[in-house]
C-alpha positions in Angstrom: -22.7 -10.0 -107.3 -19.6 -9.2 -108.2 -17.7 -11.1 -105.7 -13.9 -11.4 -104.9 -11.5 -13.2 -102.2 -12.0 -10.9 -99.5 -14.5 -8.4 -100.4 -18.4 -8.1 -101.1 -20.3 -5.5 -102.2 -23.6 -5.3 -100.1 -26.4 -4.1 -102.3 -29.2 -6.2 -101.5 -30.6 -9.0 -99.4 -29.3 -12.1 -101.2 -25.6 -10.0 -101.5 -25.6 -9.8 -97.1 -26.8 -13.7 -97.1 -23.6 -14.9 -99.0 -21.8 -12.6 -96.9 -23.1 -13.8 -93.8 -22.5 -17.2 -95.2 -19.0 -16.8 -96.4 -18.0 -15.1 -93.0 -20.0 -18.4 -90.9 -17.9 -21.1 -93.0 -14.4 -19.1 -92.3 -15.3 -19.0 -88.4 -16.5 -22.9 -88.5 -13.4 -24.4 -89.9 -11.3 -21.8 -87.8 -12.8 -24.0 -84.8 -14.4 -21.1 -83.4 -17.0 -22.0 -80.8 -20.9 -22.1 -81.1 -21.4 -19.6 -79.0 -18.7 -17.4 -79.6 -19.4 -18.3 -83.4 -23.0 -17.3 -83.0 -22.0 -14.0 -81.4 -20.2 -13.3 -84.2 -22.3 -14.2 -86.8 -25.4 -12.3 -85.2 -23.6 -9.1 -84.6 -22.2 -9.1 -88.6 -25.7 -9.8 -90.1 -26.9 -7.3 -87.9 -24.7 -4.6 -89.0 -25.4 -6.1 -92.9 -29.2 -5.3 -92.4 -28.8 -2.1 -91.0 -26.8 -1.5 -93.9 -29.7 -2.7 -96.5 -31.8 -0.4 -94.3 -30.4 2.9 -94.7 -29.5 2.3 -98.7 -26.5 3.0 -100.6 -23.3 0.6 -101.7 -21.3 -1.2 -99.2 -18.5 -3.2 -98.7 -17.9 -6.0 -96.4 -14.5 -6.7 -96.1 -12.9 -9.9 -94.5 -9.5 -10.4 -93.4 -7.3 -12.8 -91.9 -4.7 -13.3 -89.8 -2.5 -15.9 -88.3 0.1 -16.9 -85.6 1.4 -19.4 -83.8 -1.3 -22.4 -85.1 -3.8 -19.5 -84.2 -6.1 -16.9 -86.0 -7.9 -14.2 -86.2 -10.8 -13.5 -88.5 -11.9 -9.2 -89.2 -15.1 -8.1 -90.3 -15.5 -4.5 -91.8 -18.3 -3.0 -93.1 -18.1 0.5 -95.0 -19.9 2.9 -97.2 -18.5 1.8 -100.9 -19.1 5.1 -102.6 -17.6 7.4 -99.6 -13.6 7.1 -98.8 -12.1 5.7 -95.1 -11.4 9.4 -94.6 -15.1 10.5 -94.5 -17.1 8.5 -92.4 -15.3 5.6 -89.9 -15.6 1.9 -90.9 -17.4 -0.9 -88.6 -15.2 -3.3 -87.4 -15.5 -6.7 -85.9 -12.7 -9.3 -84.6 -12.7 -12.2 -83.1 -9.6 -15.2 -81.9 -10.4 -18.3 -83.6 -8.4 -21.7 -82.1 -7.4 -23.0 -85.2 -5.2 -21.4 -88.2 -7.8 -19.5 -90.2 -8.5 -20.7 -94.7 -8.3 -18.4 -97.1 -11.2 -20.3 -98.8 -14.1 -17.6 -98.8 -16.0 -18.7 -102.0 -19.2 -17.3 -102.8 -21.9 -19.9 -103.1 -23.4 -20.2 -106.3 -26.7 -21.8 -105.8 -29.9 -21.8 -103.8 -29.2 -25.2 -103.2 -26.1 -24.5 -101.2 -27.4 -21.4 -99.6 -29.8 -23.8 -98.3 -27.7 -25.9 -97.0 -26.0 -23.1 -95.5 -29.2 -22.4 -93.6 -29.6 -25.5 -92.6 -26.2 -25.8 -91.0 -27.3 -22.4 -89.6 -30.6 -23.6 -88.2 -28.2 -26.5 -86.6 -26.2 -24.3 -85.1 -29.3 -22.8 -83.8 -30.3 -26.3 -82.1 -27.5 -26.6 -80.8 -27.8 -23.0 -78.7 -30.8 -23.9 -78.1 -30.4 -27.6 -76.5 -27.2 -25.7 -74.6 -30.2 -23.3 -73.4 -32.5 -25.8 -72.5 -29.3 -27.6 -70.2 -28.5 -24.5 -68.6 -32.3 -23.0 -68.3 -32.4 -26.6 -66.8 -29.1 -25.8 -64.3 -30.4 -22.5 -63.8 -33.7 -23.3 -62.6 -32.1 -27.2 -60.4 -29.6 -24.0 -59.1 -32.9 -22.0 -57.6 -34.7 -24.4 -56.3 -31.3 -25.1 -54.5 -30.7 -21.3 -53.9 -34.6 -21.2 -52.8 -33.9 -24.1 -50.2 -30.9 -22.3 -48.8 -32.6 -19.2 -48.3 -35.0 -20.8 -46.3 -32.3 -22.7 -44.2 -30.9 -19.1 -43.9 -33.8 -18.0 -42.8 -34.5 -20.6 -40.2 -30.5 -20.1 -39.3 -31.0 -16.4 -38.8 -34.4 -16.8 -36.4 -32.3 -19.5 -34.8 -29.3 -17.0 -34.5 -31.8 -14.4 -33.3 -33.0 -16.9 -30.7 -29.9 -17.2 -29.6 -28.8 -14.2 -29.5 -32.0 -13.1 -27.3 -31.2 -16.2 -25.0 -27.3 -14.6 -25.0 -28.5 -11.2 -23.7 -31.0 -13.0 -21.4 -28.1 -14.8 -19.8 -25.1 -11.7 -19.8 -28.3 -9.6 -18.1 -28.4 -12.5 -15.7 -24.7 -13.1 -14.9 -24.5 -9.1 -14.7 -26.5 -9.3 -12.5 -25.3 -11.8 -10.3 -21.4 -10.2 -10.7 -23.4 -7.0 -9.2 -24.6 -9.0 -6.3 -21.1 -10.6 -5.4 -19.7 -7.3 -6.0 -21.9 -5.6 -3.8 -21.6 -8.4 -1.1 -17.8 -8.5 -0.9 -18.2 -4.8 -1.1 -19.9 -5.0 1.9 -17.9 -8.4 3.4 -14.7 -5.9 2.8 -16.4 -2.9 4.6 -17.7 -5.5 7.5 -14.5 -6.9 8.1 -12.6 -3.1 8.0 -15.0 -1.4 10.4 -14.5 -4.4 12.5 -11.5 -4.2 13.2 -11.9 -0.5 13.8 -14.3 -1.1 16.9 -12.0 -3.9 18.5 -8.3 -2.3 17.8 -9.5 -0.3 20.9 -9.9 -1.4 24.6 -11.3 2.0 25.7 -15.1 1.9 24.9 -14.9 5.9 24.5 -12.6 5.6 21.1 -15.1 2.6 19.9 -18.2 4.9 20.3 -15.9 7.7 18.5 -15.5 5.7 15.5 -18.8 4.2 15.0 -20.1 7.5 13.3 -16.8 8.0 11.3 -17.3 4.7 10.1 -21.1 4.7 8.9 -21.9 8.1 8.1 -22.5 8.9 5.5 -22.2 6.0 3.7 -24.4 4.1 5.0 -26.7 5.9 7.6 -27.3 9.8 8.2 -27.0 9.9 12.0 -25.7 7.5 14.5 -26.8 7.6 17.9 -25.4 4.9 20.5 -27.9 4.1 23.9 -25.6 2.4 26.4 -27.7 1.4 29.7 -25.0 1.3 32.0 -25.6 -2.0 32.9 -29.1 -1.0 34.0 -31.5 -1.5 30.6 -34.4 0.1 32.9 -32.7 3.1 32.9 -35.5 6.1 31.8 -34.8 6.5 28.1 -35.8 10.2 27.7 -36.1 11.3 24.5 -35.2 8.1 22.6 -37.4 6.9 20.0 -39.7 4.0 20.5 -38.3 1.8 18.3 -35.0 1.8 20.5 -37.1 1.0 23.0 -38.8 -2.1 21.9 -35.2 -3.2 20.9 -34.2 -2.6 24.4 -36.7 -4.4 25.6 -37.2 -7.9 23.2 -33.6 -7.9 22.3 -34.8 -7.8 18.7 -33.5 -5.4 15.8 -36.4 -3.3 15.0 -37.5 -1.3 11.8 -39.3 2.3 12.2 -40.7 3.8 8.8 -43.9 4.4 6.8 -43.5 1.8 4.7 -42.6 -2.4 5.3 -38.8 -2.5 5.1 -38.7 -6.5 4.4 -35.4 -6.7 5.9 -34.1 -9.8 7.5 -34.2 -10.5 10.9 -35.9 -7.5 11.6 -39.2 -6.3 13.1 -41.5 -3.6 11.1 -42.7 -0.7 13.5 -44.7 2.6 12.5 -42.4 5.3 11.8 -41.0 6.7 14.4 -42.8 10.3 15.6 -39.3 11.7 16.5 -38.4 11.6 12.9 -41.6 10.8 10.4 -39.3 11.4 7.4 -36.5 9.1 8.1 -36.3 5.2 8.7 -35.0 4.7 11.6 -33.1 1.1 12.4 -32.4 0.2 16.1 -30.1 -2.8 16.9 -29.2 -3.9 20.0 -26.1 -3.6 21.8 -25.5 -7.6 23.2 -22.4 -8.7 24.9 -22.8 -11.0 28.0 -26.0 -9.0 28.9 -27.6 -6.3 27.2 -25.4 -3.5 26.9 -27.9 -0.1 24.7 -28.8 0.4 21.4 -27.8 1.7 18.2 -29.8 3.8 16.1 -29.1 4.5 12.5 -31.1 6.5 10.2 -31.4 5.7 6.7 -29.1 7.7 3.9 -32.4 7.5 1.2 -36.1 6.8 2.3 -35.4 2.7 2.9 -32.2 0.5 4.4 -30.7 -2.3 1.1 -31.5 -5.3 2.5 -28.2 -6.5 2.2 -26.7 -3.6 4.3 -29.3 -3.8 6.7 -27.9 -7.6 7.5 -23.7 -5.8 7.5 -24.7 -3.4 9.5 -26.8 -5.4 12.1 -24.0 -7.9 12.4 -21.8 -4.8 12.9 -23.7 -3.9 15.8 -23.3 -7.2 17.3 -19.4 -7.4 16.8 -19.6 -3.6 18.5 -21.6 -4.5 21.6 -19.0 -7.9 22.0 -16.0 -4.9 21.4 -17.6 -2.5 23.9 -18.1 -5.5 26.7 -14.7 -6.4 26.3 -13.7 -2.9 26.8 -15.6 -2.5 29.6 -14.5 -5.7 30.8 -10.7 -4.9 30.4 -11.2 -1.4 31.8 -12.1 -2.8 35.2 -9.3 -5.6 35.3 -6.6 -2.6 34.4 -8.0 0.0 37.1 -7.6 -3.0 39.3 -4.3 -3.7 38.5 -3.2 0.2 38.2 -4.9 0.6 41.8 -2.4 -2.4 43.2 0.5 -1.4 41.2 0.5 2.1 42.5 -0.3 0.7 46.1 2.7 -0.9 45.8 4.9 2.4 44.4 7.0 3.8 47.4 7.4 7.0 48.7 11.4 7.9 47.9 12.7 8.5 51.6 14.9 11.8 52.0 18.4 11.0 52.8 22.0 14.3 52.9 23.9 11.7 50.9 21.3 10.9 47.9 18.7 13.1 46.2 16.5 10.4 44.7 13.5 11.1 41.9 11.4 8.4 40.7 8.8 8.1 37.3 6.3 5.3 36.5 4.2 5.4 33.3 1.8 2.9 32.8 1.6 1.4 28.8 -0.6 3.3 26.8 -1.4 0.0 24.5 -2.9 -3.4 25.2 -3.3 -4.2 28.8 -1.7 -1.5 30.0 -0.6 -2.7 33.6 2.7 -4.1 33.8 5.4 -5.5 36.2 7.5 -2.5 36.6 9.0 -1.2 39.8 11.2 1.2 41.6 12.2 0.6 45.4 14.5 2.7 47.4 14.7 2.4 51.2 17.0 3.0 53.8 19.1 0.0 55.8 19.6 0.2 59.8 23.5 0.9 58.9 22.1 3.8 57.4 23.0 2.4 53.7 20.6 3.4 50.7 19.6 0.5 48.9 18.3 1.7 45.3 16.2 -1.2 42.9 14.4 -0.6 39.6 12.7 -4.3 38.5 10.8 -5.3 35.4 8.2 -8.4 35.7 7.4 -9.8 32.3 3.8 -9.8 31.1 1.2 -7.5 32.1 -1.8 -7.7 34.6 -2.9 -8.6 37.6 -0.4 -11.7 37.9 2.5 -9.2 36.7 1.4 -7.0 39.3 1.3 -9.4 41.8 4.6 -10.6 41.2 5.9 -7.4 41.3 4.8 -6.8 45.2 6.1 -10.2 45.8 9.3 -9.1 44.5 9.6 -5.8 46.4 8.5 -7.0 49.5 11.0 -9.8 49.3 13.9 -7.5 48.3 13.5 -5.2 51.6 13.4 -9.1 53.8 16.3 -10.2 52.2 17.7 -7.0 52.5 17.8 -7.4 56.3 19.9 -10.3 55.8 22.3 -9.5 53.0 24.4 -6.1 52.8 25.3 -6.5 49.5 23.0 -5.9 46.2 24.6 -9.9 44.3 23.3 -11.6 47.7 19.7 -10.1 47.9 19.3 -11.0 43.8 20.6 -14.8 44.3 17.8 -14.5 47.2 15.0 -13.3 44.5 16.6 -15.6 41.9 15.8 -18.8 44.2 12.4 -17.5 45.2 11.2 -16.4 41.7 12.6 -20.0 40.4 10.8 -22.3 42.8 7.5 -20.3 43.4 6.8 -18.3 39.9 7.2 -21.3 37.3 7.1 -19.5 33.4 7.5 -16.1 34.9 10.7 -14.1 35.3 12.1 -11.1 36.1 14.7 -8.7 35.5 16.3 -6.1 38.3 19.3 -4.1 39.2 20.1 -3.0 43.1 22.4 -0.3 44.3 23.8 0.4 47.5 24.6 4.0 48.7 27.3 4.4 52.1 27.3 7.3 54.0 30.2 9.1 53.3 31.7 6.5 50.8 31.6 7.9 46.7 32.3 4.1 46.0 28.3 2.5 45.1 28.0 -1.2 44.8 25.5 -2.3 42.2 24.4 -5.8 40.8 22.0 -6.7 37.7 19.8 -9.9 36.8 19.3 -9.4 33.2 18.6 -5.5 33.4 19.2 -3.0 30.9 22.8 -0.9 31.9 23.0 1.9 34.1 24.2 5.2 33.4 26.2 8.0 35.2 26.9 10.8 34.0 29.9 12.8 36.1 30.0 16.4 37.5 31.8 17.2 34.0 28.3 16.0 31.9 29.7 12.9 31.0 28.3 10.4 30.6 29.2 6.3 30.3 27.3 3.3 30.6 28.0 0.6 32.9 28.0 -2.4 30.4 29.1 -4.8 32.9 27.8 -8.8 31.3 24.7 -8.6 33.4 24.1 -12.3 35.7 20.8 -14.1 33.8 17.0 -13.4 34.4 15.1 -13.8 38.0 13.7 -17.2 37.7 15.8 -19.0 34.9 16.0 -22.0 36.0 19.1 -22.6 36.5 21.7 -22.2 39.6 23.2 -19.1 39.9 25.0 -16.4 41.6 25.4 -13.0 40.9 28.3 -10.7 41.6 29.0 -7.2 43.2 30.3 -4.4 40.8 31.6 -1.2 41.9 31.3 2.8 40.0 32.4 6.0 41.8 29.9 8.0 42.0 31.6 11.4 43.2 29.3 14.6 44.4 27.4 16.2 41.8 27.0 12.9 39.9 23.5 11.3 38.9 23.1 7.3 38.5 20.0 6.4 36.0 18.0 3.5 36.9 15.8 2.7 34.6 13.4 -0.1 32.7 13.4 -1.2 28.8 10.3 0.4 28.4 11.8 3.7 28.2 14.8 3.0 25.7 13.2 0.0 23.7 10.9 0.0 20.4 10.1 -2.8 18.9 11.3 -1.3 15.3 14.4 -0.3 16.3 15.8 -2.6 19.3 17.2 -1.9 22.6 20.9 0.0 22.4 19.2 3.0 20.1 16.9 3.7 22.6 20.2 3.5 25.4 22.2 6.0 23.6 19.3 8.3 22.8 19.1 8.6 26.9 22.4 9.1 27.2 22.1 11.9 24.8 19.3 13.3 26.8 21.3 12.7 30.2 23.8 14.4 28.8 21.9 17.4 27.8 21.3 18.2 31.0 23.0 20.7 33.2 24.6 20.0 36.6 22.6 22.9 38.3 19.0 21.2 36.5 20.0 17.7 38.4 21.1 19.5 41.8 18.6 22.1 42.1 15.8 20.3 41.0 15.7 16.1 40.7 12.3 15.7 40.0 12.3 18.6 37.2 15.5 16.8 35.3 13.3 13.4 35.5 10.8 15.3 33.6 13.2 16.9 31.0 14.7 12.9 30.5 11.7 11.1 29.7 10.4 13.8 27.4 12.5 13.4 23.9 12.5 9.8 24.5 8.6 9.7 25.3 7.9 12.2 22.7 5.3 9.7 21.3 2.4 9.6 23.4 1.5 5.7 22.7 3.3 3.1 24.4 3.6 -1.0 24.4 5.1 -1.2 27.7 5.8 -0.2 31.4 8.1 3.1 31.9 10.3 3.3 35.0 12.8 5.6 36.1 14.7 6.1 39.7 17.5 8.9 39.3 19.8 9.2 42.8 21.9 12.4 42.7 24.9 12.7 45.2 24.5 16.7 46.3 
């Protein structure tokens, strides 16, 4: 074999063995790691083996490079009988950690080749040892991986069980929230509905509001059967369940299937309506007032809604009972008050017109009053007063004040003297009750009017030209204030075609605005009236005066107006 320093001709297996041995020595000397060296030598040997199988003459070129203490070995295999441009050579390179020696001496005898083979076997043995160690490590990792997989599977099973448990808990929580929300909705509706039925003291309003509240959300139809204080009233075409509820005082449920409603008895379906479930609830106050019958919206009543409906019926019964008692109380007080309102006298010097309107909110009988009467000397006394509070007590005190005023007018002919006596009476006999009043005295043929006020809203005077002024003298204290007090008389000239307006605060006072804006509105309304209206028909003028001031039909206080006109 012709061998050169870096080129070998490969014509036989021996040539290939020598070339491989040279490459092995060179890579070993260059410090190439065992595994990289084995891979490199195996690739070179495989290429040489293929060259021998292919036949022909081949060359192996071995080139070395070195830079910065490192090196690179290039192996090029090509056909010796062809030019490089005719075929592409096979090339393989490897990086070396140490400088590459240039000693590529080919072993000369069989002993050296055997030594090279033994060295190769040592490399192979070392590789096998490493492979065994790696295989052992792989087996260890495989065992660990298997255990890990088993743990992961167990963890997945636990997570799946935890997920199912979490879903169950979530569904239970959602159901509980839905129940709580439904309960909150029912309680909110019950509170709002209770406010609606108890806001009015008129049983007609209560009966009208029930269907508005319940239909169609909670009932298809609502029927209220009132006994008018007699539970033996013929029931006519009433469901049997309503009759049983009236007799037993217990809620009844009538349907083709049991309702299972809390606190409600079950009955067969009603002959009057077999298709729908009925809930008949007694209306209880101080006694049995009637029965509320509800027709279900669907096929049955919801238990939670049924509890709410029974409670609403209980509160409705109390509201109806309160309304009935209030109406009786109101009618008695109103009859007493109207019985004490005087008929106005007729005099040539003074025209009189009065209006009294009770309040429309609350217990609407107050202590507003007016009076006008002729004294023995021919003088006319006109008075308007207001007792604090409402109800029978205020109406009784109003009657006492009116009677006392007439009695004191005999002993004292001045308005201030009369008010001073009335103040002593209220202060000494009616503790915690107070009153306001204004009194005016008209003498025949005298245009001057004498007047005095006890904490009352100021009177208004309209002159013949239509100008209206307010008698804004400082009024005295209210009647009944626990202080000794002497009232003062004032005068105002009231020529012919003039009008004096006396009134109570219910005509001008509004909670949101106070009293002063109302007095200005009264002043404007009185200015808007013509002198002809006031002289020709003072009653019609009083009606015209009230309209702009009481355009809203709801009033919190009584209204009293007394017009005194000079013809």
